[in-house]
N, C-alpha and C positions, 0 to 999 in steps of 0.2 A: 310628625303627626302620628298620634296613637289612636288605635281603634281596635275593636274586637275582631271584625271580619273585613277583609279586603276582597271585593268581588271584581274580577276582571272580565268584562263583557256585559253589555247592557242590552242583550237580546231578550227573548222571551224567558229563558232560564234565569239569567241574571236579574231581570226585573221581578220575576215571581219570588225569587229568594229574597230580594231586597224588601219587597212588600211584607213577606212573612216575618222577616227580622224586625222590620219597623213596627209592626203591630205588637211584637213581643218586647219592644223597647230595648233591642240589642243594638249597640253602636256598630256602624259599618260605613264603608266608603265604597261606592260603585263607580268604576271607571270604564271607559271605552275609547279605543284609539281612533275611531271614526270621528270626524269633525262634526257630523250631524247624524240624526237618527236614520235608520234604514228606511227607504222610501218605496219599496216594492211589495209585490203580493206573494212572494215565494211560498210561504206556508199558509194556505188559506182555509184549512179545515180544522175545526175545533171539535174534538170528540166528546161524547157525553160525559165520560169520567173527568175530562179536563174542565168541562162546564161546571161540574159539581165542585171542583177545587176553586174555580173562579167565583162561584157563588159564595163560598166561605170568605173569599177575599173582597167581596162586595163589588165585583165587576161583571158578573154573568149577565144581569139584566141590561147593563149598558151595552154589552157586546151583542146580545140578541137584538136589541133595538137598532144597533148600528149595522148589523149584517142581515142575513137571511138564510133560508134553507136551500139545499142543493136542488137545482132543476133536473128534469129528465134529460137524458142524453138523446140527441137526434143524430142517427147514423145515416149519412147520405150515400146513395149508390151513384155510379158513374152517369146514369141516365137522369139524375136529379130527383128520383124518388127517395123516400126515406122511411125509416122505422124509428119509433121512440121506445126507450126502455128506462126504467128507474136507474138512477145513479147510485143510490144507497138504499139500505134496508131501513125504512122509516117505521118506527113503532110508536104507538101511543104511550104517553107518560103513564107510569104506574105509581102506586104508593111507595114502592121500594126503589124505583128508578125514575126520578123526576124529569129526566131529559131523554127523549126517545130517539133522537137522531142527531147527527153532527150539524154544526153550524158552519156556514161559509162566511168568513170574515178575512179580508186580505191582511197579511202579516203586519203591514205598517199601521193599520187601524187597531189591530189587537195590541201592538206594542204602545201605540199612542194612548189607549185606554189604561194600560198598565202604568204608564208614566204619570198620567193624571191622578190615578189612585195613589201612587207613591208621593206625588206632590201634596195630596191631602194629608198624608202622614208626616209631612215636613221634610221630605228628601227629594233629591234629583240626581240623575246620572251626571258624571263629569265627562263630557265629550272632549275629544282632542287630548286625552290623557293616555299615554302609552306606558305599559309595564316594560321597563328596560332591563330589569334583572331582579333577582331575589335570592336570599339565603335564609336558611332556617336553623334554629337551635331547638333545644328541648322545650322551650317555653314561648317562642315567638317566631314570626316570619318578618324579616326586614326586606322591604321592597323599594326599588328605585322607580319613580314614576316621572316621566318627562312630559312637558306641555309647552305651549308657546311662551309661558311665563318662566320656564326654566325647569329645574329638577327638584323634586321633593322626595324625602324619605318617609315611607309609611311603615310604622311598626304595628303589626297586627298579630293577634293570637292565632288566626287562621287565614289562609289565602284560598279562594275558590276560583279555579280556572273555568270560566264559562265563555271562553274566547274563541269558540268555533272550531271547525274541522282542521284548521292549520294552527291550532293552539300553541302559542308561545309557552304557556305554562307547561303543557304536556311535553313539549320538546325539551324544555330546560330540565325537566325531571328525568329525561331519557326514558320515558315510558314507551314501550313498543306499541304500535298501532296497526296490528296485523289485519289482513282482510284481502280483498281482491277488487280489481277493476272489473266493472260489469260490462265492459265493451259497449257502452251506451253513452251517447253524447246528445245533448238536447238544448233547445233554446226555450226560454220562457220570457214573456214580455207583457207589459200592460199597455193597452192601446185604446185610443179613441177612434171609433170607426162607425160607419153607417152601412146599411144594407142587410143587417141581420136583426131578427127579433131577440128580445132579452128573456123570453120565457123558457128557452131550452139551452142546453149545452151542445153546441154544434160540432160535429165530428165528421171528417172525411178520410178516406184511404185506409191502407193497412200497411204493416211492416214499416220499412224505412220511409214511406211516403205519407205516413199519417200526419194529420194536423187537426188541432182542435181550437175552438174559440169559445171560451166560457164567460158568460156575463158575470162580472165580479160584484157580488152582492154588497150593498153599502156604497157603491160608486156608480158612475156612468161608464165605466171602462169594461173592456173585455181582456181576459188573460189568454194570450197565445201560448200554446205548448206544441212542440213538434220535435221529432228526432232529426239529427243532422249527421253527416259523415264523421267518423272518428278522427280523421286526419284532415289537415288543411284549414285555411282561413275560411270563415263564413261571413257573409255580408250582413252585419247587424244594423246597417243604416236604415232610416225610415223607408227609403226607396227600396232597399234590398228586402226588407220584411214584407212590404206591400207586394213586391214581385213574387215572392215565394207563396204568399197567401193566394194570389191569383192562379199561380201554377198548380198548387196542390188541391185547391177547391174546384178548379175549373170554372170559376165565376168571375165575371168582370164587374159585378154590381157591388162588391164589397170595397168600400173606399176607406183607406186608412188616413185619418186626419192628423194624428200625432202619436208618437211613441213616448210614453212617460217614464218607462223603466225597462231595461232589457238585460238579459244574462245568458251567457253561453257556458255550459258546464258539463264536465264528464262525471258519470255516475260511478260510485264505488260503495262498497259495504265494508266498514271497518269498526273494530271494537278495541278500545284500550285494554291492555293486559292488566292494568291496575287502575283503580279510581282514587287511590290515596297513597301518598308518601309523606309520612309524618304529619305535619300541620298543613299540608297542601292537598286539596281534593279537586277532582274534575267533575264537571256537570255539563249536560247538554251535548252539543256537537263536538266539544272537546273530548268527550268520552266515547262517542259513537256517531257514525255517519251512515245514513240510510239513503236508498233511492226514494224519490218522492211518492212513489206509488203506495196507496193505502192511507196517506195522510197521517203518518206516524211520527215524523221527525220532531216537529214543534211540540206535539203532545207528550212524547217521551221525555223531551227536555224539560218541559214544565213540571212533569211528575218527578223527575230527578230532584229539582229544586224543592218540591213539596215534601219529598221524603227527607231531604237534608236539613231543611230549615229548623224544624222542631228539635232535631237531634243536636244541631249546633247550639241552640238556645239552652237545652238541658245540660250539655257539657259545660258551657260557659257559666251555668249556675250551680255547678258542683257535681253533676253526674259523672260516672266513670268515663274517661276518654275512649274506652273500648266501645262505647255506644256508637261512635262514628264508624267503626269497622263494619257495622251492620248495614251502613249505606251501600257500600260496594257489594256486600253479600246479597242484598235484596235487589238492587237496581241493575247490576251487571247482567244477571240472568234474564231479566226482563228485556234489556236491550238486545241480548243475543237472540231472543225469540222474535223481537220486532225486525231484526235484520233478516232473519229467515223468511218471515212473512212478506216483507217489502220486496225481497228479491223474487219470490214466487209470483207476486202480483205484477212485477215488472215483466217477467216472462210472459204472463197472460196478456199484458198490454201490448207487448211487442208482436206476439203472434196473431192476436184476435182483436186488438184495440179494446180489450175488455177492462174497464175501469170500475166495475161495480164493487161496492163495498158493503159488508154485512156486519153481523154482530161481533165477529172476531176483531174487527178494526176499532170497535168502540171503546175498548179497554176497560169495560166494566167488570170483566171476569178475571182480570189479572190480580194476583195476590202474592203473599209471602208465607205460605203454610209451613215451609221448611226453615223459616228464619229462626234464629235463636231468640227473637222477640215474640214468638208465637207460643202461647201456653194453652193447650186444649185438653183440659181434664174431662170435659163433658163428652168428647168423642169416645173416650174410653168407657164412660159410664152408660152412654146411650148411642149406639152405633148408627141409629137412624136420624141423628140430628142433621138438619138440612144445611147447616152453615158451620164452617170450620174457622178456627182462629187463623189469622193471617190474611184473610180475604177482606174485601171492601165491606164496610158496615152499611147495610141497606138503610134507606130513609124510611120514615113511617109517620103519617099524620096522627097526632094524638090531640088531647086537650089538656089544658092546665086545670088546676083545682077550681079556678073561677069560671071555667067553661070556655075560655078563649082557645082558639085553634093554635096548635104549636107543632111544627115539624121537628123531627129528631135532628135533622141537619142544622137547624138554627142553633142548636146547642154547641155545634162545632166551632162557631164563630168566636167563641171565647179563647180558642187555642189551647184549652186545657185537656187533660185526660178526663174521660167521662165514665163513671161506673154506674151501670144500671142494675138496680136490685128489683127483680121482677116478682111481684106479689110475695114478698118474704113473709114467713110466719111471724105472727105478732109476738111470740115469745122468744124470738131470736135476737140476741144482743149483738149489734154489729161489731165485728172485729176490726174492720178498716174504718178509720175516722177521717174527717176532712183534713186536708193539708194544702199547702200551696200547690197550685196547678192540678188539683184533683177535685172534681165535682162529683158528689155522690147523689144520685137521683133515684128515688123510690117510685116504682110504677105499681099502681094498684087502684082499686075502685075508690078508695078514700085517701089516696096518696097525692103527692104534688103533681104527678103526671099520670094521666088516665089513658089506657089503651082501649078506647071506647069501641073501636071497630075491629079489634084484634089484629091490627096490622103488624104490630111488634111481635106478637105471639107467632103469627104466620111466617114472617120473614126470618126470624131468629130461631124458630123452633123452641120458643121459651116454654118452660113448665114452671109452676110456682116454686120459688126459691132459687131459680137460676140467677147467675151473675154474668154480665158481659162487661168487659173493660175495653173501652174504645181508645185507641191511640189518638194523639193530637192531629194526625193526618187522616183520620177517618177510617182506619183499618182496625180490625178486631185484634186486640192484643191478647185477651184471655177470655175463655169461656169455662165456667165451672158451675156445678150444682151445689157447691159447698162454700158458703159464705165465710167459713172459718178455715178454708184451705191454707195450710202453711205455705204452699208454693205461690198462691196469689199474694199473700202478705209479703213474702220475700221479694217477689217481682215488683210490687209497688214500692217497697222500701228502697230497692236498688235503682229504679229508673225514674220515678216521678220526682221532678224537680221544678 
C-alpha cells in the first residue's frame, strides 16, 4: 500500500492531522492499535485557541452544542458548609477573540465529533491495526502493520507517531524522553450517581484526601478525580470506588449506580529530545506528557497537529523539506512551557485543592516570534506596533463589498496563505501576484473587504499601506509596510506551495 502520510494513533492529535490533510487532498492512512475508540473523559477541557482551530475544521459549533461551560467549584468543609468559586476565568467574546472561555467536553465526545468530520471528508481510522516496525530511506518510510487480517506493508513518504506517551514510534527511533516522575498518582473515572446536583463541581478535602465529582457536560455522568497512594494496589471496582467516595466526602447519600470508565495513573512530565528523525515525526503525547492540571494535554496535542498539517502538505507539493524542521523549532518550546505550567498547577492543587484556570491556560497568547518563519519588518519601522509576526492572527468582523458580514477567520477555512493589503495607495502596482495557495485580499473603503468598524486596524495596528501575511494555521507569517519588500517576495517564493 502506498500513501503520502502514515499516521500512527487515532487520538485527538492523529484525528486533527487527518482532517487537515483530508481537506487539503493529501493521501494518508490513519491507524490505531486499539480495537475500538477511546471511551472515557480523560481530557475534558477545550481551550479557546483550540476552539478557533476546530472552527476552521468545521467542528467547533458541534462541540459547543454537545458540551457546556465549566461550572463553579463548590468546596465543602467537614461540617457540611461550603463556599463556591469560579473554576476558570470566563471572558466575553471580543472581535479579536471569538471564544472567551474553555469548553467542557469529555474526550470521547470530542474524538467522536472529529471522527464524524473525518467521515464527511471520506476517511476513517483503521482500528485494530498495529505498527509492528518500520525502516526509512532518503525518500520513503516502509512500515509493517499487523491486524486480524494479517500483515500489510505501507510505503509512505512520511510517518507521524501520534501514538501516546508509550509511543512505539519514539522508542523505535531511540529518542530520549527525559523528565521526571511527579510523585503523584490518581484515579479518574466516569460514574452514574445520584445525590448531587449538576450545577457545580463538588470538591472535598485537601492533600492526599482530596476528592472531586464534576458533572460532565454533554452527558448524565460525573467525573471522579482523586489522588491515591503512590504504591500498592487500589480497588477500582464499582464497590471500591463507592466506598472511597463515602469515606472522603463523609456522605452516605451519594449513591454510585455504575462506573462506565476508570483509570489509575501515575503523573509525570516528559519531553522528547527530538520531534523529527528523517521522515518520521512525533506529535501529541508521543512528544510530551503533562499532568492533567490546567487542561493543556489534549490542547497542546491538537495544536501540534495543526502546526504540522500545512507544513506536510507544502513539502509534499514541492516546498523545501527543511520546512518540517520548523515544526520542532516551534512546537517543542511550547510543550516545554506547558510542562512547567502544568507542574506548577499540580503543586497548587496538591497543597490547596486550587484548580482555578485563567488567561495563561487558554493558549491565545502563545506564538512563534523567534521562528525562522516569522518576518517582522514593521517592528523595525514602527516600534509601537501592537502585534508581532509569529503570534496568533486576531479575528475581526468586516463586511464584503456587497455589505454582507464576513469574519477574518472565515477566510482561514480555505487552508491557504492570506495576504492582507491594508488601504494600499492607488498608484502602487502590486509586486506579489496570486498563485496557488495564496489569496491576496485588499482591505479598504472601496475594496473587496471593508474594515467598517476599524477592528482590523485596532487589532493589527494597521496603517495605510501595511501588509500582513497569514500562515495557513492562522499565525502571522510576515508584517511589513513595504508591499515591494524583497524579503517578503523571497519569503512567499520560498514557502507558498
